[in-house]
C-alpha positions as CSV (number, residue, x, y, z in Angstrom):
1,M,-8.0,5.3,-34.4
2,K,-7.4,4.5,-30.7
3,V,-4.9,6.5,-28.7
4,A,-1.9,4.4,-27.9
5,F,0.5,4.1,-25.0
6,D,3.4,1.8,-24.4
7,I,2.5,1.1,-20.8
8,A,-0.8,1.5,-18.8
9,V,-0.7,1.6,-15.0
10,I,-3.9,0.9,-13.1
11,G,-4.1,2.4,-9.7
12,G,-2.7,5.7,-8.3
13,G,-1.5,4.6,-4.8
14,A,2.1,4.0,-3.7
15,A,2.7,1.2,-6.2
16,G,1.0,2.9,-9.1
17,I,2.9,6.2,-8.5
18,A,6.2,4.3,-8.5
19,A,5.3,2.2,-11.5
20,A,4.1,5.1,-13.6
21,V,7.1,7.3,-12.9
22,G,9.5,4.3,-13.3
23,A,8.0,3.3,-16.6
24,S,8.0,6.8,-18.0
25,R,11.6,7.4,-17.0
26,T,12.6,4.5,-19.3
27,G,11.4,6.7,-22.2
28,H,8.2,4.8,-22.8
29,T,4.9,6.6,-23.1
30,T,2.9,5.8,-20.0
31,I,-0.6,6.5,-18.8
32,L,-1.9,6.0,-15.2
33,L,-5.6,5.5,-14.7
34,D,-7.4,5.6,-11.3
35,Q,-11.0,5.7,-10.3
36,R,-10.2,8.4,-7.7
37,S,-10.1,12.1,-8.5
38,A,-6.4,12.5,-7.5
39,P,-3.3,10.5,-6.8
40,G,-2.5,9.0,-3.4
41,G,-4.4,5.8,-2.8
42,T,-4.1,4.4,0.6
43,G,-1.1,6.5,1.4
44,G,-2.9,9.7,0.6
45,F,-6.5,9.1,1.5
46,S,-6.9,6.4,4.1
47,G,-5.8,8.5,7.1
48,L,-2.5,6.6,7.5
49,T,0.4,8.8,8.9
50,T,3.2,6.2,9.0
51,L,5.0,4.7,6.0
52,C,6.0,1.1,6.8
53,G,8.5,-1.3,5.2
54,L,11.1,1.2,4.1
55,F,13.8,0.3,6.6
56,D,15.9,-2.5,8.1
57,D,16.2,-3.1,11.8
58,D,18.7,-0.2,12.1
59,G,16.6,2.3,10.3
60,Q,18.6,2.1,7.0
61,F,16.8,2.1,3.6
62,L,16.3,-1.4,2.2
63,N,15.6,-0.2,-1.3
64,D,17.4,2.6,-3.1
65,G,16.0,4.2,-6.2
66,F,12.4,5.5,-6.4
67,A,11.3,4.1,-3.0
68,R,14.0,6.1,-1.2
69,E,13.5,9.2,-3.5
70,F,9.8,9.3,-2.7
71,A,10.3,8.7,1.0
72,E,12.8,11.6,1.2
73,L,10.2,13.9,-0.4
74,L,7.9,13.1,2.6
75,A,10.4,13.0,5.4
76,E,10.2,15.6,8.1
77,T,11.9,13.6,10.8
78,A,14.3,10.7,11.2
79,P,12.8,7.1,11.1
80,L,10.7,6.3,14.2
81,Q,11.3,3.1,16.1
82,M,8.0,1.4,16.9
83,G,8.7,-1.8,18.8
84,K,10.8,-4.0,16.6
85,V,10.3,-2.0,13.4
86,C,11.2,1.4,12.0
87,V,8.6,3.6,10.2
88,L,8.6,7.0,8.6
89,Q,6.0,9.5,9.8
90,Y,4.5,11.7,7.1
91,R,1.5,13.9,6.4
92,P,-1.1,12.6,3.9
93,E,-1.4,16.0,2.2
94,T,2.4,15.9,1.6
95,F,2.0,12.4,0.1
96,R,-0.6,13.6,-2.3
97,A,1.3,16.7,-3.3
98,A,4.6,14.8,-3.9
99,A,2.8,12.4,-6.2
100,A,1.1,15.2,-8.1
101,N,4.4,17.1,-8.5
102,L,6.2,14.0,-9.8
103,F,3.5,13.4,-12.3
104,A,3.5,17.0,-13.5
105,S,7.3,17.0,-13.9
106,T,7.8,13.5,-15.5
107,P,8.0,13.4,-19.4
108,N,6.1,10.7,-21.3
109,L,3.5,10.4,-18.5
110,Q,-0.2,11.2,-18.6
111,T,-2.8,10.6,-16.0
112,R,-6.6,10.1,-16.1
113,W,-8.6,10.5,-12.9
114,N,-12.2,9.4,-12.3
115,A,-11.4,6.6,-14.7
116,P,-12.5,3.1,-13.5
117,L,-11.0,0.2,-15.5
118,S,-13.2,-0.8,-18.5
119,G,-13.2,-2.4,-21.9
120,V,-10.2,-4.7,-21.4
121,V,-9.5,-6.5,-24.7
122,V,-7.2,-9.6,-24.9
123,E,-5.8,-11.2,-28.1
124,G,-4.1,-14.5,-27.6
125,N,-2.3,-14.1,-24.3
126,R,-1.8,-10.3,-24.5
127,I,-3.8,-7.4,-23.4
128,V,-4.1,-5.1,-26.4
129,S,-6.4,-2.3,-25.1
130,L,-8.3,-1.0,-22.1
131,N,-10.5,2.1,-21.5
132,G,-10.4,2.7,-25.3
133,L,-6.6,2.9,-25.4
134,R,-4.2,0.6,-27.2
135,V,-1.4,-0.6,-24.9
136,G,1.8,-2.6,-25.1
137,A,2.0,-3.6,-21.5
138,V,-0.1,-3.2,-18.4
139,I,0.8,-2.9,-14.7
140,D,-1.9,-3.8,-12.2
141,C,-1.5,-1.6,-9.1
142,S,-5.1,-1.6,-8.2
143,G,-4.7,-3.4,-4.9
144,T,-7.6,-5.7,-5.8
145,A,-6.3,-7.1,-9.1
146,E,-8.9,-5.4,-11.3
147,V,-7.0,-6.1,-14.5
148,A,-6.7,-9.8,-13.7
149,R,-10.4,-10.0,-12.8
150,A,-11.3,-8.4,-16.1
151,I,-9.4,-11.1,-18.1
152,S,-10.3,-13.9,-15.7
153,A,-6.7,-14.6,-14.7
154,D,-6.0,-16.7,-11.7
155,C,-5.9,-14.9,-8.4
156,L,-5.6,-15.6,-4.7
157,A,-7.4,-13.6,-2.1
158,T,-7.2,-12.6,1.6
159,D,-10.3,-12.4,3.8
160,D,-11.3,-11.0,7.2
161,T,-9.5,-13.8,9.1
162,T,-6.1,-12.5,7.9
163,Q,-6.5,-8.9,6.5
164,S,-9.6,-7.4,8.1
165,P,-10.0,-3.8,7.1
166,A,-9.8,-0.8,9.5
167,V,-11.2,2.6,9.7
168,I,-8.3,5.1,10.1
169,F,-8.8,8.6,11.4
170,P,-6.9,11.4,13.2
171,L,-7.9,12.4,16.7
172,S,-6.7,15.8,17.8
173,N,-6.8,17.6,21.2
174,V,-5.4,14.5,22.8
175,I,-3.8,15.3,26.2
176,H,-3.8,11.7,27.5
177,E,-0.3,10.3,27.3
178,L,-0.1,7.1,25.2
179,D,3.6,6.3,25.4
180,S,3.3,3.2,27.6
181,P,1.2,0.0,27.6
182,A,-0.3,1.0,30.9
183,A,-1.4,4.4,29.5
184,V,-2.9,2.8,26.4
185,A,-4.8,0.3,28.6
186,Q,-6.5,3.2,30.4
187,V,-8.1,4.0,27.1
188,L,-8.7,0.5,25.7
189,L,-10.2,-1.2,28.8
190,P,-13.1,1.2,29.1
191,L,-13.9,0.8,25.4
192,A,-13.8,-2.9,25.7
193,R,-16.0,-3.0,28.7
194,A,-18.5,-0.8,26.8
195,G,-18.6,-3.4,24.0
196,F,-16.7,-1.4,21.4
197,P,-14.5,-3.2,18.9
198,P,-10.7,-2.8,19.5
199,L,-8.7,0.1,18.2
200,S,-5.0,1.0,18.2
201,F,-3.0,4.2,18.2
202,Q,-0.1,5.5,16.1
203,T,1.8,8.7,16.4
204,S,1.3,11.8,14.2
205,L,3.4,14.7,13.2
206,E,0.5,17.0,14.2
207,P,0.8,18.3,17.8
208,N,-1.6,16.7,20.4
209,T,-2.8,14.4,17.6
210,I,-2.8,10.6,17.2
211,T,-3.8,8.3,14.4
212,V,-6.5,5.8,15.3
213,K,-7.0,2.4,13.6
214,F,-10.5,1.2,14.5
215,T,-11.6,-2.4,13.7
216,G,-15.3,-1.7,13.9
217,R,-17.7,-0.2,11.4
218,A,-17.4,3.3,10.0
219,E,-20.8,4.3,11.4
220,Q,-19.5,3.5,15.0
221,V,-16.7,6.0,14.9
222,R,-18.8,8.9,16.2
223,D,-20.0,6.8,19.1
224,V,-16.4,5.9,19.9
225,I,-15.3,9.5,20.0
226,A,-18.2,10.5,22.1
227,F,-17.5,7.7,24.6
228,L,-13.8,8.8,24.9
229,Q,-14.8,12.4,25.5
230,K,-17.1,11.3,28.3
231,N,-15.2,8.6,30.0
232,V,-11.4,9.0,29.5
233,S,-9.3,11.6,31.2
234,G,-7.2,13.6,28.8
235,L,-9.6,13.0,25.9
236,E,-12.5,15.2,27.0
237,H,-12.0,17.5,24.1
238,C,-10.7,15.1,21.5
239,R,-12.2,15.5,18.0
240,T,-11.6,14.5,14.4
241,P,-11.7,16.8,11.4
242,L,-13.2,14.1,9.2
243,T,-16.9,14.2,8.3
244,E,-17.0,10.8,6.6
245,F,-15.4,7.5,7.5
246,T,-14.6,4.5,5.3
247,A,-12.8,1.2,5.9
248,A,-9.3,0.9,4.4
249,Q,-8.5,-2.5,2.9
250,R,-5.2,-3.9,4.2
251,A,-4.9,-6.3,1.3
252,G,-7.4,-8.0,-1.1
253,R,-6.5,-10.0,-4.2
254,M,-3.2,-11.2,-5.5
255,I,-2.5,-12.2,-9.1
256,V,-0.9,-15.6,-9.6
257,G,2.4,-15.0,-11.3
258,Q,5.4,-17.0,-12.5
259,Y,6.5,-17.4,-8.9
260,L,4.3,-17.4,-5.7
261,L,6.1,-15.8,-2.9
262,T,5.3,-17.6,0.4
263,G,5.3,-16.9,4.1
264,S,8.1,-19.4,4.4
265,D,10.2,-17.3,2.0
266,V,9.5,-14.2,4.1
267,L,10.4,-15.7,7.5
268,A,13.5,-17.5,6.1
269,G,14.8,-14.3,4.6
270,R,15.0,-16.0,1.2
271,K,17.1,-14.4,-1.6
272,F,16.5,-14.8,-5.4
273,P,18.7,-14.4,-8.4
274,D,16.1,-12.3,-10.1
275,A,15.4,-10.2,-7.0
276,V,13.9,-6.7,-7.7
277,A,12.9,-5.6,-4.1
278,R,13.7,-6.1,-0.5
279,C,11.5,-6.1,2.6
280,A,11.9,-6.8,6.3
281,W,8.4,-6.1,7.6
282,P,6.9,-8.9,9.7
283,I,4.0,-11.0,8.6
284,E,1.2,-8.8,10.0
285,Q,-2.3,-10.3,10.0
286,W,-5.5,-8.9,11.5
287,S,-8.6,-10.9,12.3
288,A,-12.1,-9.5,12.1
289,D,-12.2,-9.1,15.9
290,G,-9.3,-6.8,15.9
291,V,-6.6,-9.2,17.1
292,A,-3.2,-8.7,15.4
293,R,-0.7,-11.5,14.9
294,F,2.9,-10.5,14.1
295,R,5.6,-13.0,12.9
296,Y,9.0,-11.4,12.7
297,L,12.0,-12.2,10.6
298,P,15.1,-13.0,12.5
299,P,17.0,-9.9,13.7
300,G,19.0,-8.3,10.9
301,T,17.3,-10.3,8.2
302,Y,15.4,-9.2,5.1
303,Y,13.8,-11.2,2.2
304,E,13.8,-10.5,-1.5
305,I,11.0,-10.4,-4.0
306,P,11.7,-12.0,-7.4
307,A,10.8,-10.4,-10.7
308,R,8.7,-13.6,-11.4
309,S,6.3,-12.5,-8.7
310,L,5.7,-9.3,-10.6
311,R,4.9,-11.1,-13.9
312,A,1.5,-12.6,-14.4
313,A,1.3,-16.3,-15.3
314,Q,-1.5,-16.1,-17.8
315,A,-0.9,-12.9,-19.7
316,E,2.6,-12.2,-21.1
317,N,2.3,-8.4,-21.0
318,L,0.6,-8.1,-17.5
319,F,2.7,-7.1,-14.6
320,M,1.7,-6.3,-11.0
321,A,3.0,-4.4,-8.0
322,G,2.1,-3.5,-4.5
323,K,-0.8,-5.5,-3.0
324,T,-1.4,-7.5,-6.2
325,I,2.0,-9.2,-6.5
326,S,2.0,-13.0,-6.7
327,A,2.1,-13.9,-3.0
328,D,0.2,-16.2,-0.6
329,V,-1.8,-14.8,2.3
330,D,1.1,-14.9,4.6
331,A,3.6,-13.3,2.3
332,I,1.3,-10.5,1.3
333,A,0.7,-9.7,5.0
334,S,4.3,-8.5,4.9
335,A,4.8,-7.2,1.3
336,R,1.6,-5.1,1.3
337,V,3.1,-2.3,3.3
338,M,3.8,1.0,1.4
339,G,7.6,0.9,1.5
340,C,7.6,-2.4,-0.3
341,C,4.8,-1.2,-2.6
342,L,7.0,1.7,-3.7
343,A,9.9,-0.7,-4.4
344,T,7.8,-3.3,-6.4
345,G,6.0,-0.5,-8.3
346,A,9.3,1.0,-9.5
347,A,10.5,-2.5,-10.4
348,A,7.3,-3.3,-12.3
349,G,7.8,-0.2,-14.4
350,V,11.2,-1.3,-15.5
351,L,10.1,-4.9,-16.1
352,A,7.3,-3.7,-18.4
353,A,9.7,-1.5,-20.3
354,N,12.2,-4.3,-20.7
355,Y,9.4,-6.5,-22.0
356,L,8.5,-4.1,-24.7
357,E,12.1,-3.7,-25.7
358,S,12.4,-7.5,-26.0
359,V,9.4,-7.9,-28.2
360,H,10.4,-5.1,-30.5
361,T,14.0,-6.3,-31.1
């Protein structure tokens, strides 16, 4: 006989962490499966050091509940103002540890690592098993809609014209000041003249360290660092502790749900009667040549994400959170950030639990 779980969560990033903990806290047996060897996803393994989408313009939490709980486990400083938005600085190792501690202390929750999705079985319009496990409901937090792909459910997709990936890495021993556009230009202009793809900088909690987002190929990173060491004052001794570099996908594939969130909804600050999450992050799109385009909401505005965008249109027991929610390429360019992923993940956990209770009454 197959092992059975009420709810299966696919993907152990921000959305999957929130979904698994949220589902198990309702009292339903939950299992989280991920192809990685440990929890964290983009938040824990990509090199990111800023958690975006948690706050409104004034640095106040947009979503209470698990999103705020998890953020407070990571916080070492107050929210940081970056241009028109507020972000939370964090350490990736703290992100991974917080997730692992939550999983270990949450009843009704099991995890399986190094477990790619396989063997998805559908009966009628319900998923009944995957990876050899009988399941009552499934939450796709894979970021690339792996469950939907397995059952041939309708999806939308981003591409390199709107969500080009980036290689993210820490750079230490940085003496060069980067707190003004002129100072940043002293680094970027030589790189551009040498023919390197663009990069951008973010702050880090580590002293004399910055986080670099590079739009080129992973194999170019070593050459970029060597160029900076040789040609930019204040970066002569910069280095990175990483030995391998991979491109992080900003967004990939979204599952078509009962409602398709649109860029117009985002920019209008639209509200919904079945809202389950809030976000105020701009529509942030990146082209393959490293050019970023930001479209901001009006000051003081946020939009809501409806529960219908977390329910798949073609499978009654499939839910989604994070980068896989039902959204067009404009809307996902805002809703993909980790603060929003935490909020939609927690909401999907509750929605899946409510679904099970409705079919068993």
